[in-house]
C-alpha positions as a Markdown table, in Angstrom:
| # | Residue | x | y | z |
|---|---|---|---|---|
| 1 | Met | 23.8 | -11.2 | -3.8 |
| 2 | Lys | 23.3 | -14.8 | -4.6 |
| 3 | Leu | 20.4 | -17.1 | -5.4 |
| 4 | Gln | 19.3 | -19.5 | -2.6 |
| 5 | Phe | 16.9 | -22.3 | -2.9 |
| 6 | Ala | 14.6 | -23.5 | -0.1 |
| 7 | Pro | 15.1 | -27.0 | 1.2 |
| 8 | Leu | 12.7 | -29.7 | 0.0 |
| 9 | Asn | 11.5 | -30.6 | 3.5 |
| 10 | Val | 9.7 | -27.2 | 4.1 |
| 11 | Pro | 6.3 | -27.8 | 5.7 |
| 12 | Leu | 3.2 | -27.3 | 3.6 |
| 13 | Gln | 2.0 | -24.5 | 5.8 |
| 14 | Arg | 5.2 | -22.6 | 5.2 |
| 15 | Arg | 4.9 | -23.2 | 1.5 |
| 16 | Leu | 1.4 | -21.7 | 1.5 |
| 17 | Gln | 2.7 | -18.7 | 3.4 |
| 18 | Thr | 5.5 | -18.2 | 0.9 |
| 19 | Ala | 3.0 | -18.4 | -2.0 |
| 20 | Ala | 0.8 | -15.8 | -0.3 |
| 21 | Ala | 3.8 | -13.4 | 0.0 |
| 22 | Leu | 4.7 | -14.1 | -3.6 |
| 23 | Gln | 1.3 | -13.2 | -4.9 |
| 24 | Trp | 1.4 | -10.0 | -2.9 |
| 25 | Val | 4.8 | -9.0 | -4.5 |
| 26 | Phe | 3.3 | -9.9 | -7.9 |
| 27 | Ser | 0.2 | -7.8 | -7.2 |
| 28 | Phe | 2.4 | -4.9 | -6.3 |
| 29 | Leu | 4.7 | -5.1 | -9.3 |
| 30 | Ala | 2.8 | -6.6 | -12.2 |
| 31 | Leu | -0.9 | -7.1 | -11.5 |
| 32 | Ala | -1.8 | -3.6 | -12.9 |
| 33 | Gln | 0.0 | -4.4 | -16.2 |
| 34 | Val | -1.7 | -7.8 | -16.4 |
| 35 | Cys | -5.2 | -6.2 | -15.8 |
| 36 | Leu | -4.5 | -3.5 | -18.5 |
| 37 | Ala | -3.4 | -6.2 | -21.0 |
| 38 | Ala | -6.5 | -8.3 | -20.2 |
| 39 | Phe | -8.7 | -5.2 | -20.9 |
| 40 | Val | -7.0 | -4.5 | -24.2 |
| 41 | Leu | -7.3 | -8.1 | -25.3 |
| 42 | Leu | -11.0 | -8.1 | -24.4 |
| 43 | Leu | -11.5 | -4.9 | -26.4 |
| 44 | Leu | -9.9 | -6.5 | -29.4 |
| 45 | Ser | -11.8 | -9.8 | -29.1 |
| 46 | Asp | -15.4 | -10.8 | -30.1 |
| 47 | Trp | -16.4 | -9.7 | -26.6 |
| 48 | Trp | -15.4 | -6.1 | -27.2 |
| 49 | Met | -18.9 | -4.9 | -26.1 |
| 50 | Leu | -18.1 | -6.0 | -22.5 |
| 51 | Ala | -14.9 | -3.8 | -22.6 |
| 52 | Val | -17.0 | -0.9 | -23.9 |
| 53 | Leu | -19.6 | -1.3 | -21.2 |
| 54 | Tyr | -16.8 | -1.5 | -18.6 |
| 55 | Ala | -15.2 | 1.6 | -20.0 |
| 56 | Gly | -18.6 | 3.4 | -19.5 |
| 57 | Trp | -18.7 | 2.1 | -16.0 |
| 58 | Leu | -15.2 | 3.6 | -15.4 |
| 59 | Trp | -16.4 | 7.0 | -16.5 |
| 60 | Leu | -19.5 | 6.9 | -14.3 |
| 61 | Asp | -17.4 | 5.6 | -11.4 |
| 62 | Gly | -14.5 | 7.9 | -11.8 |
| 63 | Asp | -15.0 | 9.8 | -8.5 |
| 64 | Thr | -15.2 | 6.8 | -6.3 |
| 65 | Pro | -11.5 | 6.6 | -5.5 |
| 66 | Thr | -11.6 | 10.2 | -4.2 |
| 67 | Ser | -14.9 | 9.7 | -2.3 |
| 68 | Gly | -13.9 | 7.0 | 0.2 |
| 69 | Gly | -13.5 | 4.1 | -2.3 |
| 70 | Arg | -15.6 | 0.9 | -2.3 |
| 71 | Arg | -14.2 | -1.6 | 0.1 |
| 72 | Ser | -15.2 | -5.3 | 0.4 |
| 73 | His | -15.2 | -7.0 | 3.8 |
| 74 | Trp | -15.1 | -10.3 | 2.0 |
| 75 | Val | -11.9 | -9.5 | 0.1 |
| 76 | Arg | -10.3 | -8.0 | 3.3 |
| 77 | Ser | -11.1 | -11.2 | 5.2 |
| 78 | Trp | -9.6 | -13.7 | 2.7 |
| 79 | Arg | -7.7 | -16.6 | 4.4 |
| 80 | Leu | -4.9 | -15.6 | 2.0 |
| 81 | Trp | -4.1 | -12.5 | 4.0 |
| 82 | Glu | -3.6 | -14.6 | 7.2 |
| 83 | Leu | -1.0 | -16.7 | 5.4 |
| 84 | Phe | 0.6 | -13.5 | 4.2 |
| 85 | Arg | 0.7 | -12.2 | 7.8 |
| 86 | Asp | 2.2 | -15.4 | 9.2 |
| 87 | Tyr | 5.0 | -15.4 | 6.5 |
| 88 | Phe | 6.9 | -12.7 | 8.3 |
| 89 | Pro | 5.1 | -12.8 | 10.9 |
| 90 | Leu | 3.4 | -9.5 | 11.3 |
| 91 | Arg | 1.4 | -8.0 | 14.2 |
| 92 | Leu | -0.6 | -4.9 | 15.0 |
| 93 | Leu | -0.1 | -3.5 | 18.5 |
| 94 | Lys | -2.5 | -1.0 | 19.9 |
| 95 | Thr | -1.2 | 1.5 | 22.5 |
| 96 | Val | -4.2 | 3.8 | 23.0 |
| 97 | Asp | -7.9 | 3.8 | 22.4 |
| 98 | Leu | -9.2 | 6.0 | 19.7 |
| 99 | Asp | -12.6 | 7.8 | 19.8 |
| 100 | Pro | -14.7 | 6.5 | 16.8 |
| 101 | Lys | -16.6 | 9.8 | 16.7 |
| 102 | Lys | -13.4 | 11.5 | 15.3 |
| 103 | Asn | -11.5 | 11.3 | 12.1 |
| 104 | Tyr | -7.8 | 10.5 | 12.0 |
| 105 | Ile | -4.7 | 10.7 | 9.9 |
| 106 | Phe | -2.3 | 7.8 | 10.6 |
| 107 | Gly | 1.2 | 8.9 | 9.7 |
| 108 | Phe | 2.9 | 5.6 | 8.7 |
| 109 | His | 6.7 | 5.2 | 8.9 |
| 110 | Pro | 8.9 | 3.8 | 7.5 |
| 111 | His | 7.6 | 3.4 | 3.9 |
| 112 | Gly | 10.0 | 0.6 | 3.2 |
| 113 | Val | 10.1 | -0.9 | -0.3 |
| 114 | Leu | 6.6 | -2.4 | -0.6 |
| 115 | Val | 4.8 | -1.0 | 2.4 |
| 116 | Ala | 4.1 | -4.5 | 3.8 |
| 117 | Gly | 3.1 | -3.4 | 7.3 |
| 118 | Gly | 0.7 | -0.7 | 6.0 |
| 119 | Phe | -1.0 | -3.1 | 3.6 |
| 120 | Cys | -1.5 | -6.0 | 6.0 |
| 121 | Asn | -2.6 | -3.9 | 8.9 |
| 122 | Phe | -4.9 | -1.5 | 7.1 |
| 123 | Cys | -6.0 | -3.2 | 3.8 |
| 124 | Thr | -6.9 | -6.6 | 5.3 |
| 125 | Glu | -8.4 | -7.9 | 8.5 |
| 126 | Ala | -5.6 | -10.3 | 9.1 |
| 127 | Ser | -4.2 | -8.3 | 12.0 |
| 128 | Gly | -7.6 | -7.6 | 13.5 |
| 129 | Phe | -7.8 | -3.8 | 13.0 |
| 130 | Ser | -11.6 | -3.7 | 13.2 |
| 131 | Gln | -11.6 | -5.6 | 16.5 |
| 132 | Met | -8.9 | -3.4 | 18.0 |
| 133 | Phe | -10.5 | -0.1 | 16.8 |
| 134 | Pro | -14.3 | -0.7 | 16.5 |
| 135 | Gly | -16.1 | 2.0 | 14.7 |
| 136 | Leu | -13.1 | 3.1 | 12.7 |
| 137 | Thr | -12.6 | 2.5 | 8.9 |
| 138 | Pro | -9.0 | 2.6 | 7.6 |
| 139 | His | -8.1 | 3.8 | 4.1 |
| 140 | Leu | -4.6 | 3.5 | 2.8 |
| 141 | Leu | -3.8 | 6.3 | 0.3 |
| 142 | Met | -2.1 | 5.4 | -3.0 |
| 143 | Leu | -1.1 | 7.3 | -6.2 |
| 144 | Pro | -4.1 | 8.5 | -8.2 |
| 145 | Phe | -2.8 | 7.0 | -11.4 |
| 146 | Trp | -3.5 | 3.4 | -10.3 |
| 147 | Phe | -7.2 | 4.1 | -10.0 |
| 148 | Arg | -7.3 | 4.7 | -13.8 |
| 149 | Val | -6.1 | 1.2 | -14.6 |
| 150 | Pro | -9.1 | -1.0 | -15.6 |
| 151 | Leu | -9.9 | -3.9 | -13.3 |
| 152 | Phe | -6.9 | -3.3 | -11.0 |
| 153 | Arg | -8.6 | -0.2 | -9.6 |
| 154 | Asp | -11.6 | -2.2 | -8.5 |
| 155 | Tyr | -9.5 | -4.9 | -6.9 |
| 156 | Ile | -7.4 | -2.4 | -4.8 |
| 157 | Met | -10.4 | -0.5 | -3.7 |
| 158 | Cys | -11.8 | -3.7 | -2.3 |
| 159 | Gly | -9.0 | -3.6 | 0.3 |
| 160 | Gly | -9.7 | 0.0 | 1.3 |
| 161 | Leu | -7.1 | 1.8 | -0.9 |
| 162 | Val | -8.1 | 5.2 | -2.1 |
| 163 | Ser | -6.5 | 8.0 | -4.1 |
| 164 | Ser | -3.8 | 10.1 | -2.3 |
| 165 | Ser | -5.1 | 13.3 | -3.9 |
| 166 | Lys | -5.9 | 16.4 | -1.7 |
| 167 | Ser | -9.6 | 16.1 | -2.5 |
| 168 | Ser | -9.6 | 12.4 | -1.4 |
| 169 | Leu | -7.9 | 13.1 | 1.9 |
| 170 | Ser | -10.2 | 16.0 | 2.6 |
| 171 | His | -13.2 | 13.9 | 1.9 |
| 172 | Leu | -12.1 | 11.3 | 4.4 |
| 173 | Ile | -11.2 | 13.5 | 7.3 |
| 174 | Ser | -14.1 | 15.9 | 6.9 |
| 175 | Arg | -16.8 | 13.2 | 7.4 |
| 176 | Pro | -19.5 | 14.3 | 9.8 |
| 177 | Gly | -19.6 | 12.0 | 12.8 |
| 178 | Gly | -16.1 | 10.7 | 12.4 |
| 179 | Gly | -15.0 | 7.1 | 12.0 |
| 180 | Asn | -12.6 | 7.5 | 9.1 |
| 181 | Val | -8.9 | 6.8 | 9.2 |
| 182 | Ala | -6.6 | 8.0 | 6.4 |
| 183 | Val | -3.3 | 6.2 | 6.4 |
| 184 | Ile | -0.4 | 8.0 | 4.8 |
| 185 | Ala | 3.2 | 6.8 | 4.3 |
| 186 | Val | 4.5 | 10.2 | 5.2 |
| 187 | Gly | 8.0 | 9.8 | 3.6 |
| 188 | Gly | 6.5 | 8.6 | 0.3 |
| 189 | Ala | 8.4 | 6.7 | -2.4 |
| 190 | Ala | 11.5 | 8.8 | -1.7 |
| 191 | Glu | 12.1 | 6.8 | 1.5 |
| 192 | Ser | 12.4 | 3.6 | -0.6 |
| 193 | Leu | 15.9 | 4.7 | -1.5 |
| 194 | Glu | 16.9 | 4.5 | 2.1 |
| 195 | Ala | 15.0 | 1.3 | 2.9 |
| 196 | Arg | 17.7 | -1.2 | 3.9 |
| 197 | Pro | 18.4 | -3.2 | 7.1 |
| 198 | Gly | 19.5 | -1.0 | 9.9 |
| 199 | Ala | 18.5 | 2.3 | 8.2 |
| 200 | Leu | 15.8 | 4.6 | 9.5 |
| 201 | Lys | 15.4 | 8.0 | 7.8 |
| 202 | Leu | 12.2 | 10.0 | 7.9 |
| 203 | Gln | 11.6 | 12.4 | 5.0 |
| 204 | Ile | 9.0 | 15.0 | 6.0 |
| 205 | Leu | 10.5 | 18.5 | 5.6 |
| 206 | Asn | 8.6 | 19.1 | 2.3 |
| 207 | Arg | 5.7 | 16.8 | 3.1 |
| 208 | Lys | 3.5 | 18.8 | 5.6 |
| 209 | Gly | 0.4 | 19.1 | 3.4 |
| 210 | Phe | -1.5 | 16.4 | 5.4 |
| 211 | Ile | -0.8 | 18.3 | 8.6 |
| 212 | Lys | -2.4 | 21.5 | 7.1 |
| 213 | Leu | -5.4 | 19.5 | 6.1 |
| 214 | Ala | -5.7 | 17.9 | 9.6 |
| 215 | Leu | -5.7 | 21.4 | 11.1 |
| 216 | Lys | -8.3 | 22.6 | 8.6 |
| 217 | His | -10.7 | 19.8 | 9.1 |
| 218 | Gly | -10.0 | 19.1 | 12.8 |
| 219 | Ala | -8.7 | 15.6 | 12.2 |
| 220 | Gln | -6.4 | 13.9 | 14.8 |
| 221 | Leu | -2.9 | 13.0 | 13.9 |
| 222 | Val | -1.7 | 9.5 | 15.0 |
| 223 | Pro | 1.9 | 8.3 | 14.6 |
| 224 | Val | 2.2 | 4.7 | 13.4 |
| 225 | Phe | 5.6 | 2.9 | 13.3 |
| 226 | Ser | 6.2 | -0.3 | 11.4 |
| 227 | Phe | 9.0 | -2.1 | 13.2 |
| 228 | Gly | 11.1 | -4.3 | 10.8 |
| 229 | Glu | 9.7 | -2.7 | 7.6 |
| 230 | Asn | 13.2 | -1.8 | 6.4 |
| 231 | Glu | 14.6 | -5.2 | 7.3 |
| 232 | Leu | 12.5 | -6.9 | 4.6 |
| 233 | Phe | 14.8 | -6.4 | 1.6 |
| 234 | Asp | 18.5 | -6.1 | 1.0 |
| 235 | Gln | 18.9 | -3.2 | -1.3 |
| 236 | Met | 21.9 | -2.6 | -3.6 |
| 237 | Gln | 24.3 | 0.0 | -2.4 |
| 238 | Asn | 23.2 | 3.4 | -3.8 |
| 239 | Pro | 25.1 | 6.2 | -2.0 |
| 240 | Ser | 24.1 | 9.8 | -2.9 |
| 241 | Gly | 25.7 | 10.8 | -6.2 |
| 242 | Ser | 26.3 | 7.3 | -7.4 |
| 243 | Pro | 25.1 | 6.3 | -10.9 |
| 244 | Leu | 22.4 | 4.0 | -9.4 |
| 245 | Arg | 21.1 | 6.7 | -7.1 |
| 246 | Arg | 20.9 | 9.2 | -10.0 |
| 247 | Leu | 19.0 | 6.7 | -12.1 |
| 248 | Gln | 16.6 | 6.0 | -9.2 |
| 249 | Val | 16.0 | 9.7 | -8.7 |
| 250 | Arg | 15.2 | 10.1 | -12.4 |
| 251 | Val | 12.8 | 7.2 | -12.3 |
| 252 | Arg | 11.1 | 8.6 | -9.2 |
| 253 | Val | 10.5 | 11.9 | -11.0 |
| 254 | Cys | 9.0 | 9.8 | -13.8 |
| 255 | Val | 6.8 | 7.9 | -11.3 |
| 256 | His | 5.3 | 11.1 | -10.0 |
| 257 | Arg | 4.5 | 12.3 | -13.5 |
| 258 | Thr | 3.1 | 9.0 | -14.9 |
| 259 | Gly | 2.5 | 6.7 | -12.0 |
| 260 | Cys | 4.7 | 3.9 | -13.3 |
| 261 | Arg | 5.3 | 2.6 | -9.8 |
| 262 | Ala | 6.3 | -1.0 | -10.8 |
| 263 | Ser | 9.5 | 0.2 | -12.6 |
| 264 | Trp | 10.3 | 2.2 | -9.5 |
| 265 | Glu | 9.9 | -0.7 | -7.1 |
| 266 | Trp | 12.1 | -3.0 | -9.2 |
| 267 | Leu | 14.9 | -0.4 | -9.1 |
| 268 | Cys | 14.6 | -0.2 | -5.3 |
| 269 | Leu | 14.6 | -3.8 | -4.2 |
| 270 | Cys | 16.8 | -6.8 | -4.5 |
| 271 | Phe | 15.0 | -10.0 | -3.4 |
| 272 | Thr | 14.6 | -11.9 | -1.0 |
| 273 | Pro | 12.4 | -11.0 | 2.0 |
| 274 | Glu | 14.0 | -11.9 | 5.3 |
| 275 | Gly | 11.9 | -13.2 | 8.2 |
| 276 | Phe | 11.0 | -10.5 | 10.7 |
| 277 | Ser | 8.5 | -9.4 | 13.3 |
| 278 | Ser | 6.7 | -6.3 | 12.2 |
| 279 | Thr | 4.5 | -4.3 | 14.6 |
| 280 | Ala | 2.6 | -1.2 | 14.0 |
| 281 | Ser | 1.4 | 0.9 | 17.0 |
| 282 | Ala | -1.1 | 3.7 | 17.1 |
């Protein structure tokens, strides 16, 4: 692994695309910590009353992440996401029409390191999901812990992210009249350990709970494949039984207990993203 610098004559558009991808990586790895620090500093400042009022709002709004979230079409339509899409570039390919009167569970694979395809296709309008599937509203499921982080929770809900708890998934796929799509990275964070160029391993043997809920509520299961997801990052060699793999497994256990995803992602990836063409098909 070595550090490589971009040439000075890179076009401005490409610079903007790189900046958009960089902010996405920052949001994934560090924005929650920044938001938490900002809240604590506000609480300790002369403006502490604002922090107290916001804390009251958090208590009143606590069920929103498990009740469909609170999306913002304005945030999902930012020009920033189009730059992010074009950095790779990334596309969404539709292979079948879906009835908007039904609810769906999209089983997304592979997870990759940072779930780039899932985020761009289902948390933004950059790839045109609403135009391809009119009447359907996508929700990408995320660890419940992150919806307890002040400010950060409101930002990620704007994109359509919701809690991955059982009650949250049940709420989405039991909606009368249909129209909801719950997007699940079926392999979870465990697949991050195998996310390297040329690798493709699905971990689903102990992850069938979403199938049981689909049967219970009559939701339709739709496979979604993200081509090129594992080509994004070169990961350090971590064969089973190696010291690095043992450390990663321990951190993953900690993640599921505390939700400290940022530490997990740093252990999984080694920069830098490679150019690729990602397509997701439903």
